[in-house]
TORKOL-4160 file (C-alpha; in steps of 0.2 Angstrom, whole numbers, padded with zeros to 4 digits, m for minus):
449
<pt num="1" X="m0086" Y="m0149" Z="m0008"/>
<pt num="2" X="m0081" Y="m0142" Z="m0025"/>
<pt num="3" X="m0080" Y="m0124" Z="m0033"/>
<pt num="4" X="m0098" Y="m0125" Z="m0039"/>
<pt num="5" X="m0105" Y="m0128" Z="m0022"/>
<pt num="6" X="m0095" Y="m0114" Z="m0013"/>
<pt num="7" X="m0099" Y="m0101" Z="m0027"/>
<pt num="8" X="m0117" Y="m0105" Z="m0027"/>
<pt num="9" X="m0118" Y="m0102" Z="m0008"/>
<pt num="10" X="m0107" Y="m0087" Z="m0009"/>
<pt num="11" X="m0118" Y="m0078" Z="m0022"/>
<pt num="12" X="m0133" Y="m0080" Z="m0011"/>
<pt num="13" X="m0125" Y="m0072" Z="0005"/>
<pt num="14" X="m0108" Y="m0062" Z="0001"/>
<pt num="15" X="m0106" Y="m0045" Z="m0006"/>
<pt num="16" X="m0088" Y="m0044" Z="m0012"/>
<pt num="17" X="m0077" Y="m0028" Z="m0011"/>
<pt num="18" X="m0072" Y="m0018" Z="m0026"/>
<pt num="19" X="m0084" Y="m0028" Z="m0037"/>
<pt num="20" X="m0098" Y="m0026" Z="m0048"/>
<pt num="21" X="m0107" Y="m0041" Z="m0042"/>
<pt num="22" X="m0117" Y="m0043" Z="m0059"/>
<pt num="23" X="m0100" Y="m0047" Z="m0067"/>
<pt num="24" X="m0101" Y="m0064" Z="m0058"/>
<pt num="25" X="m0116" Y="m0069" Z="m0069"/>
<pt num="26" X="m0102" Y="m0073" Z="m0082"/>
<pt num="27" X="m0085" Y="m0071" Z="m0072"/>
<pt num="28" X="m0084" Y="m0086" Z="m0060"/>
<pt num="29" X="m0078" Y="m0083" Z="m0043"/>
<pt num="30" X="m0062" Y="m0092" Z="m0038"/>
<pt num="31" X="m0065" Y="m0100" Z="m0021"/>
<pt num="32" X="m0049" Y="m0104" Z="m0012"/>
<pt num="33" X="m0047" Y="m0120" Z="0000"/>
<pt num="34" X="m0029" Y="m0118" Z="0005"/>
<pt num="35" X="m0013" Y="m0109" Z="0003"/>
<pt num="36" X="0005" Y="m0114" Z="0004"/>
<pt num="37" X="0020" Y="m0103" Z="0000"/>
<pt num="38" X="0016" Y="m0093" Z="m0016"/>
<pt num="39" X="0002" Y="m0105" Z="m0021"/>
<pt num="40" X="m0017" Y="m0104" Z="m0018"/>
<pt num="41" X="m0027" Y="m0120" Z="m0022"/>
<pt num="42" X="m0046" Y="m0120" Z="m0025"/>
<pt num="43" X="m0059" Y="m0133" Z="m0021"/>
<pt num="44" X="m0057" Y="m0142" Z="m0037"/>
<pt num="45" X="m0038" Y="m0144" Z="m0035"/>
<pt num="46" X="m0033" Y="m0130" Z="m0047"/>
<pt num="47" X="m0017" Y="m0120" Z="m0041"/>
<pt num="48" X="m0013" Y="m0102" Z="m0044"/>
<pt num="49" X="0003" Y="m0092" Z="m0040"/>
<pt num="50" X="m0002" Y="m0077" Z="m0029"/>
<pt num="51" X="0007" Y="m0064" Z="m0040"/>
<pt num="52" X="m0001" Y="m0050" Z="m0031"/>
<pt num="53" X="0002" Y="m0056" Z="m0013"/>
<pt num="54" X="m0017" Y="m0056" Z="m0009"/>
<pt num="55" X="m0019" Y="m0038" Z="m0011"/>
<pt num="56" X="m0001" Y="m0033" Z="m0007"/>
<pt num="57" X="m0001" Y="m0040" Z="0011"/>
<pt num="58" X="0007" Y="m0057" Z="0010"/>
<pt num="59" X="0026" Y="m0056" Z="0012"/>
<pt num="60" X="0032" Y="m0074" Z="0017"/>
<pt num="61" X="0020" Y="m0085" Z="0009"/>
<pt num="62" X="0004" Y="m0093" Z="0014"/>
<pt num="63" X="0004" Y="m0104" Z="0029"/>
<pt num="64" X="0022" Y="m0099" Z="0034"/>
<pt num="65" X="0027" Y="m0111" Z="0047"/>
<pt num="66" X="0036" Y="m0099" Z="0058"/>
<pt num="67" X="0022" Y="m0086" Z="0059"/>
<pt num="68" X="0010" Y="m0101" Z="0061"/>
<pt num="69" X="0020" Y="m0107" Z="0076"/>
<pt num="70" X="0020" Y="m0090" Z="0084"/>
<pt num="71" X="0002" Y="m0088" Z="0083"/>
<pt num="72" X="m0002" Y="m0105" Z="0090"/>
<pt num="73" X="0009" Y="m0100" Z="0105"/>
<pt num="74" X="0000" Y="m0084" Z="0107"/>
<pt num="75" X="m0017" Y="m0091" Z="0105"/>
<pt num="76" X="m0014" Y="m0102" Z="0121"/>
<pt num="77" X="m0009" Y="m0086" Z="0131"/>
<pt num="78" X="m0020" Y="m0071" Z="0126"/>
<pt num="79" X="m0031" Y="m0068" Z="0111"/>
<pt num="80" X="m0037" Y="m0051" Z="0115"/>
<pt num="81" X="m0038" Y="m0038" Z="0129"/>
<pt num="82" X="m0043" Y="m0019" Z="0129"/>
<pt num="83" X="m0028" Y="m0008" Z="0126"/>
<pt num="84" X="m0036" Y="0007" Z="0136"/>
<pt num="85" X="m0029" Y="0006" Z="0153"/>
<pt num="86" X="m0022" Y="m0011" Z="0150"/>
<pt num="87" X="m0006" Y="m0018" Z="0140"/>
<pt num="88" X="0002" Y="m0034" Z="0135"/>
<pt num="89" X="0019" Y="m0040" Z="0131"/>
<pt num="90" X="0016" Y="m0042" Z="0112"/>
<pt num="91" X="0011" Y="m0024" Z="0109"/>
<pt num="92" X="0026" Y="m0018" Z="0120"/>
<pt num="93" X="0038" Y="m0029" Z="0111"/>
<pt num="94" X="0032" Y="m0024" Z="0094"/>
<pt num="95" X="0032" Y="m0005" Z="0098"/>
<pt num="96" X="0050" Y="m0006" Z="0104"/>
<pt num="97" X="0055" Y="m0016" Z="0088"/>
<pt num="98" X="0046" Y="m0003" Z="0077"/>
<pt num="99" X="0054" Y="0011" Z="0085"/>
<pt num="100" X="0071" Y="0003" Z="0083"/>
<pt num="101" X="0069" Y="m0001" Z="0064"/>
<pt num="102" X="0061" Y="0015" Z="0058"/>
<pt num="103" X="0070" Y="0032" Z="0056"/>
<pt num="104" X="0073" Y="0043" Z="0071"/>
<pt num="105" X="0065" Y="0053" Z="0079"/>
<pt num="106" X="0049" Y="0041" Z="0077"/>
<pt num="107" X="0046" Y="0035" Z="0095"/>
<pt num="108" X="0028" Y="0032" Z="0098"/>
<pt num="109" X="0016" Y="0019" Z="0091"/>
<pt num="110" X="m0003" Y="0022" Z="0090"/>
<pt num="111" X="m0012" Y="0006" Z="0084"/>
<pt num="112" X="m0028" Y="0003" Z="0074"/>
<pt num="113" X="m0035" Y="m0011" Z="0063"/>
<pt num="114" X="m0032" Y="m0007" Z="0045"/>
<pt num="115" X="m0024" Y="0006" Z="0033"/>
<pt num="116" X="m0039" Y="0017" Z="0031"/>
<pt num="117" X="m0041" Y="0019" Z="0050"/>
<pt num="118" X="m0022" Y="0023" Z="0051"/>
<pt num="119" X="m0024" Y="0037" Z="0039"/>
<pt num="120" X="m0039" Y="0043" Z="0048"/>
<pt num="121" X="m0029" Y="0043" Z="0064"/>
<pt num="122" X="m0015" Y="0053" Z="0056"/>
<pt num="123" X="m0027" Y="0066" Z="0049"/>
<pt num="124" X="m0035" Y="0069" Z="0065"/>
<pt num="125" X="m0019" Y="0069" Z="0075"/>
<pt num="126" X="m0011" Y="0081" Z="0064"/>
<pt num="127" X="m0026" Y="0093" Z="0065"/>
<pt num="128" X="m0027" Y="0091" Z="0084"/>
<pt num="129" X="m0009" Y="0094" Z="0086"/>
<pt num="130" X="m0010" Y="0111" Z="0079"/>
<pt num="131" X="m0026" Y="0115" Z="0088"/>
<pt num="132" X="m0018" Y="0110" Z="0105"/>
<pt num="133" X="m0003" Y="0121" Z="0100"/>
<pt num="134" X="m0015" Y="0136" Z="0098"/>
<pt num="135" X="m0018" Y="0136" Z="0079"/>
<pt num="136" X="m0035" Y="0129" Z="0075"/>
<pt num="137" X="m0035" Y="0136" Z="0058"/>
<pt num="138" X="m0024" Y="0123" Z="0050"/>
<pt num="139" X="m0039" Y="0112" Z="0044"/>
<pt num="140" X="m0033" Y="0108" Z="0026"/>
<pt num="141" X="m0023" Y="0094" Z="0019"/>
<pt num="142" X="m0012" Y="0094" Z="0004"/>
<pt num="143" X="m0012" Y="0078" Z="m0007"/>
<pt num="144" X="m0006" Y="0072" Z="m0024"/>
<pt num="145" X="m0017" Y="0069" Z="m0039"/>
<pt num="146" X="m0019" Y="0050" Z="m0042"/>
<pt num="147" X="m0016" Y="0047" Z="m0024"/>
<pt num="148" X="m0025" Y="0033" Z="m0014"/>
<pt num="149" X="m0026" Y="0033" Z="0005"/>
<pt num="150" X="m0042" Y="0022" Z="0008"/>
<pt num="151" X="m0060" Y="0022" Z="0006"/>
<pt num="152" X="m0068" Y="0029" Z="0022"/>
<pt num="153" X="m0074" Y="0046" Z="0021"/>
<pt num="154" X="m0059" Y="0055" Z="0028"/>
<pt num="155" X="m0047" Y="0045" Z="0017"/>
<pt num="156" X="m0057" Y="0047" Z="0001"/>
<pt num="157" X="m0056" Y="0066" Z="0005"/>
<pt num="158" X="m0037" Y="0066" Z="0003"/>
<pt num="159" X="m0037" Y="0053" Z="m0011"/>
<pt num="160" X="m0039" Y="0056" Z="m0029"/>
<pt num="161" X="m0046" Y="0041" Z="m0038"/>
<pt num="162" X="m0062" Y="0045" Z="m0046"/>
<pt num="163" X="m0068" Y="0027" Z="m0047"/>
<pt num="164" X="m0069" Y="0027" Z="m0028"/>
<pt num="165" X="m0072" Y="0045" Z="m0024"/>
<pt num="166" X="m0084" Y="0053" Z="m0036"/>
<pt num="167" X="m0100" Y="0046" Z="m0030"/>
<pt num="168" X="m0097" Y="0052" Z="m0012"/>
<pt num="169" X="m0090" Y="0069" Z="m0016"/>
<pt num="170" X="m0104" Y="0078" Z="m0008"/>
<pt num="171" X="m0099" Y="0070" Z="0009"/>
<pt num="172" X="m0081" Y="0073" Z="0008"/>
<pt num="173" X="m0069" Y="0087" Z="0015"/>
<pt num="174" X="m0060" Y="0096" Z="0001"/>
<pt num="175" X="m0041" Y="0093" Z="0000"/>
<pt num="176" X="m0028" Y="0104" Z="m0009"/>
<pt num="177" X="m0023" Y="0093" Z="m0024"/>
<pt num="178" X="m0006" Y="0095" Z="m0032"/>
<pt num="179" X="m0001" Y="0086" Z="m0048"/>
<pt num="180" X="0008" Y="0070" Z="m0045"/>
<pt num="181" X="0026" Y="0068" Z="m0050"/>
<pt num="182" X="0022" Y="0052" Z="m0059"/>
<pt num="183" X="0036" Y="0049" Z="m0070"/>
<pt num="184" X="0026" Y="0040" Z="m0084"/>
<pt num="185" X="0022" Y="0057" Z="m0090"/>
<pt num="186" X="0040" Y="0064" Z="m0091"/>
<pt num="187" X="0046" Y="0072" Z="m0107"/>
<pt num="188" X="0055" Y="0061" Z="m0120"/>
<pt num="189" X="0073" Y="0059" Z="m0114"/>
<pt num="190" X="0070" Y="0067" Z="m0097"/>
<pt num="191" X="0076" Y="0057" Z="m0082"/>
<pt num="192" X="0065" Y="0052" Z="m0068"/>
<pt num="193" X="0075" Y="0063" Z="m0056"/>
<pt num="194" X="0074" Y="0078" Z="m0067"/>
<pt num="195" X="0055" Y="0076" Z="m0070"/>
<pt num="196" X="0052" Y="0073" Z="m0051"/>
<pt num="197" X="0062" Y="0089" Z="m0046"/>
<pt num="198" X="0052" Y="0099" Z="m0059"/>
<pt num="199" X="0036" Y="0093" Z="m0053"/>
<pt num="200" X="0040" Y="0097" Z="m0035"/>
<pt num="201" X="0039" Y="0116" Z="m0040"/>
<pt num="202" X="0020" Y="0114" Z="m0040"/>
<pt num="203" X="0021" Y="0107" Z="m0022"/>
<pt num="204" X="0031" Y="0122" Z="m0017"/>
<pt num="205" X="0019" Y="0134" Z="m0024"/>
<pt num="206" X="0005" Y="0125" Z="m0015"/>
<pt num="207" X="0014" Y="0126" Z="0001"/>
<pt num="208" X="0018" Y="0144" Z="m0001"/>
<pt num="209" X="m0001" Y="0148" Z="m0004"/>
<pt num="210" X="m0008" Y="0136" Z="0009"/>
<pt num="211" X="0004" Y="0133" Z="0023"/>
<pt num="212" X="m0006" Y="0145" Z="0035"/>
<pt num="213" X="m0021" Y="0133" Z="0033"/>
<pt num="214" X="m0013" Y="0116" Z="0030"/>
<pt num="215" X="m0010" Y="0104" Z="0044"/>
<pt num="216" X="m0001" Y="0091" Z="0033"/>
<pt num="217" X="0005" Y="0085" Z="0016"/>
<pt num="218" X="0000" Y="0066" Z="0014"/>
<pt num="219" X="0009" Y="0056" Z="0001"/>
<pt num="220" X="0012" Y="0038" Z="m0004"/>
<pt num="221" X="0032" Y="0038" Z="m0004"/>
<pt num="222" X="0039" Y="0033" Z="m0022"/>
<pt num="223" X="0024" Y="0022" Z="m0027"/>
<pt num="224" X="0005" Y="0027" Z="m0030"/>
<pt num="225" X="m0002" Y="0009" Z="m0030"/>
<pt num="226" X="m0021" Y="0010" Z="m0034"/>
<pt num="227" X="m0019" Y="0022" Z="m0049"/>
<pt num="228" X="m0009" Y="0009" Z="m0058"/>
<pt num="229" X="0008" Y="0008" Z="m0049"/>
<pt num="230" X="0013" Y="0026" Z="m0053"/>
<pt num="231" X="0031" Y="0029" Z="m0048"/>
<pt num="232" X="0043" Y="0044" Z="m0045"/>
<pt num="233" X="0060" Y="0047" Z="m0039"/>
<pt num="234" X="0066" Y="0049" Z="m0021"/>
<pt num="235" X="0071" Y="0067" Z="m0023"/>
<pt num="236" X="0053" Y="0072" Z="m0021"/>
<pt num="237" X="0053" Y="0066" Z="m0003"/>
<pt num="238" X="0069" Y="0075" Z="0001"/>
<pt num="239" X="0062" Y="0091" Z="m0006"/>
<pt num="240" X="0046" Y="0088" Z="0002"/>
<pt num="241" X="0053" Y="0085" Z="0019"/>
<pt num="242" X="0063" Y="0102" Z="0018"/>
<pt num="243" X="0048" Y="0112" Z="0012"/>
<pt num="244" X="0036" Y="0105" Z="0025"/>
<pt num="245" X="0049" Y="0110" Z="0039"/>
<pt num="246" X="0051" Y="0127" Z="0031"/>
<pt num="247" X="0033" Y="0130" Z="0030"/>
<pt num="248" X="0027" Y="0123" Z="0046"/>
<pt num="249" X="0017" Y="0109" Z="0039"/>
<pt num="250" X="0017" Y="0090" Z="0045"/>
<pt num="251" X="0023" Y="0077" Z="0033"/>
<pt num="252" X="0012" Y="0061" Z="0033"/>
<pt num="253" X="0020" Y="0046" Z="0024"/>
<pt num="254" X="0007" Y="0033" Z="0020"/>
<pt num="255" X="0018" Y="0017" Z="0019"/>
<pt num="256" X="0004" Y="0005" Z="0021"/>
<pt num="257" X="0008" Y="m0003" Z="0004"/>
<pt num="258" X="0026" Y="0003" Z="0002"/>
<pt num="259" X="0033" Y="m0002" Z="0019"/>
<pt num="260" X="0042" Y="m0018" Z="0024"/>
<pt num="261" X="0053" Y="m0021" Z="0009"/>
<pt num="262" X="0042" Y="m0018" Z="m0006"/>
<pt num="263" X="0052" Y="m0004" Z="m0014"/>
<pt num="264" X="0069" Y="m0011" Z="m0011"/>
<pt num="265" X="0072" Y="m0004" Z="0006"/>
<pt num="266" X="0063" Y="m0008" Z="0022"/>
<pt num="267" X="0054" Y="0008" Z="0021"/>
<pt num="268" X="0052" Y="0019" Z="0005"/>
<pt num="269" X="0057" Y="0035" Z="0015"/>
<pt num="270" X="0074" Y="0028" Z="0018"/>
<pt num="271" X="0078" Y="0030" Z="0000"/>
<pt num="272" X="0077" Y="0049" Z="0003"/>
<pt num="273" X="0085" Y="0048" Z="0020"/>
<pt num="274" X="0070" Y="0057" Z="0027"/>
<pt num="275" X="0059" Y="0054" Z="0042"/>
<pt num="276" X="0040" Y="0060" Z="0041"/>
<pt num="277" X="0031" Y="0067" Z="0056"/>
<pt num="278" X="0018" Y="0052" Z="0054"/>
<pt num="279" X="0023" Y="0035" Z="0047"/>
<pt num="280" X="0008" Y="0024" Z="0043"/>
<pt num="281" X="0011" Y="0005" Z="0042"/>
<pt num="282" X="m0001" Y="m0010" Z="0039"/>
<pt num="283" X="m0003" Y="m0023" Z="0026"/>
<pt num="284" X="0014" Y="m0032" Z="0027"/>
<pt num="285" X="0016" Y="m0028" Z="0045"/>
<pt num="286" X="0008" Y="m0045" Z="0049"/>
<pt num="287" X="0014" Y="m0053" Z="0033"/>
<pt num="288" X="m0004" Y="m0054" Z="0028"/>
<pt num="289" X="m0010" Y="m0064" Z="0043"/>
<pt num="290" X="m0021" Y="m0052" Z="0053"/>
<pt num="291" X="m0028" Y="m0034" Z="0052"/>
<pt num="292" X="m0016" Y="m0022" Z="0061"/>
<pt num="293" X="m0010" Y="m0005" Z="0057"/>
<pt num="294" X="0001" Y="0008" Z="0066"/>
<pt num="295" X="0003" Y="0027" Z="0066"/>
<pt num="296" X="0021" Y="0031" Z="0071"/>
<pt num="297" X="0025" Y="0049" Z="0077"/>
<pt num="298" X="0038" Y="0058" Z="0087"/>
<pt num="299" X="0039" Y="0065" Z="0105"/>
<pt num="300" X="0035" Y="0083" Z="0099"/>
<pt num="301" X="0018" Y="0077" Z="0093"/>
<pt num="302" X="0015" Y="0066" Z="0108"/>
<pt num="303" X="0019" Y="0080" Z="0121"/>
<pt num="304" X="0006" Y="0091" Z="0113"/>
<pt num="305" X="m0007" Y="0079" Z="0119"/>
<pt num="306" X="0001" Y="0075" Z="0136"/>
<pt num="307" X="m0008" Y="0085" Z="0150"/>
<pt num="308" X="m0021" Y="0084" Z="0164"/>
<pt num="309" X="m0037" Y="0076" Z="0159"/>
<pt num="310" X="m0047" Y="0092" Z="0163"/>
<pt num="311" X="m0039" Y="0101" Z="0148"/>
<pt num="312" X="m0047" Y="0089" Z="0136"/>
<pt num="313" X="m0031" Y="0088" Z="0126"/>
<pt num="314" X="m0030" Y="0069" Z="0125"/>
<pt num="315" X="m0032" Y="0060" Z="0108"/>
<pt num="316" X="m0049" Y="0052" Z="0110"/>
<pt num="317" X="m0048" Y="0039" Z="0096"/>
<pt num="318" X="m0051" Y="0020" Z="0099"/>
<pt num="319" X="m0055" Y="0004" Z="0090"/>
<pt num="320" X="m0060" Y="m0012" Z="0099"/>
<pt num="321" X="m0046" Y="m0022" Z="0092"/>
<pt num="322" X="m0033" Y="m0009" Z="0094"/>
<pt num="323" X="m0016" Y="m0018" Z="0097"/>
<pt num="324" X="m0023" Y="m0036" Z="0096"/>
<pt num="325" X="m0011" Y="m0048" Z="0104"/>
<pt num="326" X="m0013" Y="m0061" Z="0090"/>
<pt num="327" X="m0009" Y="m0048" Z="0077"/>
<pt num="328" X="0005" Y="m0041" Z="0086"/>
<pt num="329" X="0013" Y="m0058" Z="0088"/>
<pt num="330" X="0011" Y="m0061" Z="0069"/>
<pt num="331" X="0020" Y="m0044" Z="0067"/>
<pt num="332" X="0034" Y="m0049" Z="0078"/>
<pt num="333" X="0036" Y="m0066" Z="0069"/>
<pt num="334" X="0037" Y="m0056" Z="0053"/>
<pt num="335" X="0050" Y="m0044" Z="0059"/>
<pt num="336" X="0060" Y="m0060" Z="0065"/>
<pt num="337" X="0060" Y="m0066" Z="0048"/>
<pt num="338" X="0067" Y="m0050" Z="0041"/>
<pt num="339" X="0081" Y="m0050" Z="0054"/>
<pt num="340" X="0086" Y="m0068" Z="0052"/>
<pt num="341" X="0084" Y="m0071" Z="0033"/>
<pt num="342" X="0093" Y="m0056" Z="0025"/>
<pt num="343" X="0076" Y="m0053" Z="0016"/>
<pt num="344" X="0080" Y="m0036" Z="0009"/>
<pt num="345" X="0096" Y="m0042" Z="0001"/>
<pt num="346" X="0088" Y="m0057" Z="m0007"/>
<pt num="347" X="0074" Y="m0045" Z="m0013"/>
<pt num="348" X="0086" Y="m0035" Z="m0023"/>
<pt num="349" X="0091" Y="m0050" Z="m0032"/>
<pt num="350" X="0074" Y="m0056" Z="m0035"/>
<pt num="351" X="0069" Y="m0038" Z="m0041"/>
<pt num="352" X="0083" Y="m0039" Z="m0054"/>
<pt num="353" X="0077" Y="m0056" Z="m0060"/>
<pt num="354" X="0059" Y="m0049" Z="m0062"/>
<pt num="355" X="0066" Y="m0035" Z="m0072"/>
<pt num="356" X="0075" Y="m0046" Z="m0084"/>
<pt num="357" X="0061" Y="m0059" Z="m0085"/>
<pt num="358" X="0049" Y="m0046" Z="m0093"/>
<pt num="359" X="0062" Y="m0035" Z="m0102"/>
<pt num="360" X="0058" Y="m0042" Z="m0119"/>
<pt num="361" X="0041" Y="m0033" Z="m0117"/>
<pt num="362" X="0049" Y="m0016" Z="m0119"/>
<pt num="363" X="0048" Y="m0018" Z="m0138"/>
<pt num="364" X="0030" Y="m0024" Z="m0138"/>
<pt num="365" X="0019" Y="m0012" Z="m0149"/>
<pt num="366" X="0006" Y="m0010" Z="m0135"/>
<pt num="367" X="0018" Y="m0008" Z="m0120"/>
<pt num="368" X="0020" Y="0010" Z="m0115"/>
<pt num="369" X="0032" Y="0007" Z="m0101"/>
<pt num="370" X="0039" Y="m0005" Z="m0089"/>
<pt num="371" X="0043" Y="0003" Z="m0072"/>
<pt num="372" X="0049" Y="m0004" Z="m0056"/>
<pt num="373" X="0053" Y="0000" Z="m0038"/>
<pt num="374" X="0060" Y="m0015" Z="m0029"/>
<pt num="375" X="0048" Y="m0030" Z="m0028"/>
<pt num="376" X="0034" Y="m0020" Z="m0037"/>
<pt num="377" X="0035" Y="m0021" Z="m0056"/>
<pt num="378" X="0022" Y="m0013" Z="m0068"/>
<pt num="379" X="0019" Y="m0015" Z="m0086"/>
<pt num="380" X="0007" Y="m0002" Z="m0094"/>
<pt num="381" X="m0003" Y="m0007" Z="m0109"/>
<pt num="382" X="m0007" Y="0007" Z="m0121"/>
<pt num="383" X="m0016" Y="0009" Z="m0137"/>
<pt num="384" X="m0003" Y="0019" Z="m0146"/>
<pt num="385" X="0016" Y="0017" Z="m0140"/>
<pt num="386" X="0022" Y="0033" Z="m0148"/>
<pt num="387" X="0009" Y="0044" Z="m0140"/>
<pt num="388" X="0006" Y="0033" Z="m0125"/>
<pt num="389" X="m0013" Y="0035" Z="m0128"/>
<pt num="390" X="m0022" Y="0023" Z="m0116"/>
<pt num="391" X="m0035" Y="0010" Z="m0121"/>
<pt num="392" X="m0052" Y="0016" Z="m0116"/>
<pt num="393" X="m0056" Y="0010" Z="m0099"/>
<pt num="394" X="m0073" Y="0003" Z="m0104"/>
<pt num="395" X="m0064" Y="m0010" Z="m0114"/>
<pt num="396" X="m0057" Y="m0018" Z="m0098"/>
<pt num="397" X="m0041" Y="m0025" Z="m0107"/>
<pt num="398" X="m0034" Y="m0029" Z="m0090"/>
<pt num="399" X="m0048" Y="m0041" Z="m0086"/>
<pt num="400" X="m0043" Y="m0051" Z="m0101"/>
<pt num="401" X="m0026" Y="m0053" Z="m0094"/>
<pt num="402" X="m0033" Y="m0059" Z="m0077"/>
<pt num="403" X="m0045" Y="m0072" Z="m0086"/>
<pt num="404" X="m0030" Y="m0079" Z="m0096"/>
<pt num="405" X="m0019" Y="m0080" Z="m0081"/>
<pt num="406" X="m0031" Y="m0090" Z="m0071"/>
<pt num="407" X="m0030" Y="m0103" Z="m0085"/>
<pt num="408" X="m0012" Y="m0104" Z="m0083"/>
<pt num="409" X="m0010" Y="m0106" Z="m0064"/>
<pt num="410" X="m0008" Y="m0087" Z="m0060"/>
<pt num="411" X="m0017" Y="m0074" Z="m0050"/>
<pt num="412" X="m0014" Y="m0058" Z="m0059"/>
<pt num="413" X="m0026" Y="m0044" Z="m0056"/>
<pt num="414" X="m0022" Y="m0029" Z="m0067"/>
<pt num="415" X="m0026" Y="m0011" Z="m0062"/>
<pt num="416" X="m0035" Y="m0005" Z="m0077"/>
<pt num="417" X="m0022" Y="m0006" Z="m0091"/>
<pt num="418" X="m0008" Y="m0010" Z="m0080"/>
<pt num="419" X="m0002" Y="m0027" Z="m0077"/>
<pt num="420" X="0009" Y="m0029" Z="m0061"/>
<pt num="421" X="0019" Y="m0041" Z="m0051"/>
<pt num="422" X="0020" Y="m0039" Z="m0032"/>
<pt num="423" X="0023" Y="m0057" Z="m0027"/>
<pt num="424" X="0028" Y="m0064" Z="m0009"/>
<pt num="425" X="0046" Y="m0063" Z="m0006"/>
<pt num="426" X="0047" Y="m0082" Z="m0005"/>
<pt num="427" X="0045" Y="m0084" Z="m0024"/>
<pt num="428" X="0058" Y="m0093" Z="m0034"/>
<pt num="429" X="0066" Y="m0088" Z="m0050"/>
<pt num="430" X="0056" Y="m0102" Z="m0060"/>
<pt num="431" X="0040" Y="m0096" Z="m0053"/>
<pt num="432" X="0045" Y="m0078" Z="m0059"/>
<pt num="433" X="0049" Y="m0085" Z="m0076"/>
<pt num="434" X="0031" Y="m0093" Z="m0077"/>
<pt num="435" X="0023" Y="m0076" Z="m0072"/>
<pt num="436" X="0033" Y="m0067" Z="m0085"/>
<pt num="437" X="0027" Y="m0079" Z="m0098"/>
<pt num="438" X="0009" Y="m0079" Z="m0092"/>
<pt num="439" X="0009" Y="m0060" Z="m0092"/>
<pt num="440" X="0017" Y="m0059" Z="m0109"/>
<pt num="441" X="0003" Y="m0071" Z="m0116"/>
<pt num="442" X="m0010" Y="m0061" Z="m0107"/>
<pt num="443" X="m0004" Y="m0044" Z="m0114"/>
<pt num="444" X="m0003" Y="m0051" Z="m0132"/>
<pt num="445" X="m0021" Y="m0058" Z="m0130"/>
<pt num="446" X="m0028" Y="m0042" Z="m0122"/>
<pt num="447" X="m0021" Y="m0030" Z="m0135"/>
<pt num="448" X="m0027" Y="m0038" Z="m0150"/>
<pt num="449" X="m0040" Y="m0028" Z="m0159"/>
């Protein structure tokens, strides 16, 4: 079995996500046979450092022996059981652990299968809470420009990425969209914090105008991933928490991508010392092993649904694989590694090493900015450095970086003109050096006229 065999069979049967399949007439698929640590290996024996954690999910490397062992044990005990009217030890253990490590007063865990589903649950739960409290008029959601919360119809409605959203616009609910605090667009000489605080004035205005009809504000704390790893200062979250309380609007923190150490703390919200009304977790929750997501909320929300069945106040939402025991066991093994290995402290050291490894690109004539939150580092390629004019998206400059990286044992998958590193936490300094070299080479190739 070789790459060519797998590719031929694949193209006859598989429709890949987020892909124009016609590209694969000239852009070969990369079929992966095995993974180990930060490495992926194809059927021809070529290796690639997984610099993007396989779409931001892998925390502790592929085929991690500790997570593998936990799953093998669980597989012999219980693979799945309905969670309506039944329970099992892994879901109870995981719920208690999550309540313990997340900010108070989060105290309840509602499980689903993936990040988009978690967002759908939070939107429904927020609206339903207000309805149960006698205010059915709170039917709107406030979101940030450039935001991404998934690709189901509800999540597209509160997102703002035209590439995913525009086609389906006639099917979507309308959100109230507030300009992002994205610090890439700050004035010359302006600090991240100053720009962020100034941009919050627009959110304050929106809340003053729409609090009567808004159920919640939904944000990706500190980091808007899908639109090019856009970043902002924690002050925004602090101001937002206070404003949501003052205006009587829920705060939904979508930490599906930012949770579990990605931004330098276990959860991004910690950097503003705030607790949302709904905390959404997925991706790194199982260290990339199995689909699992959780919506965490507080007892105030929970009690609004707690009543006799005949009142029809219950939250009637379900997924077949809700709280799957195997996924929960993988999540517990993931949390064990965090607890036993001082992961956050090591990540801070790795993050600083990443920063230094690419710092030489600051002076590159086509690098508009290098930005970073913890273990997420982004390098923005621009046509003109002084004005930060972007390259036209049609030129697909980032794709050139991707193609070059594959020839140099690296999986880099730029977002448009943004090259980013979001590696597993088990990466070593020498591997970071290699990624920095490959990224530099790719950027040089991609920005040539």
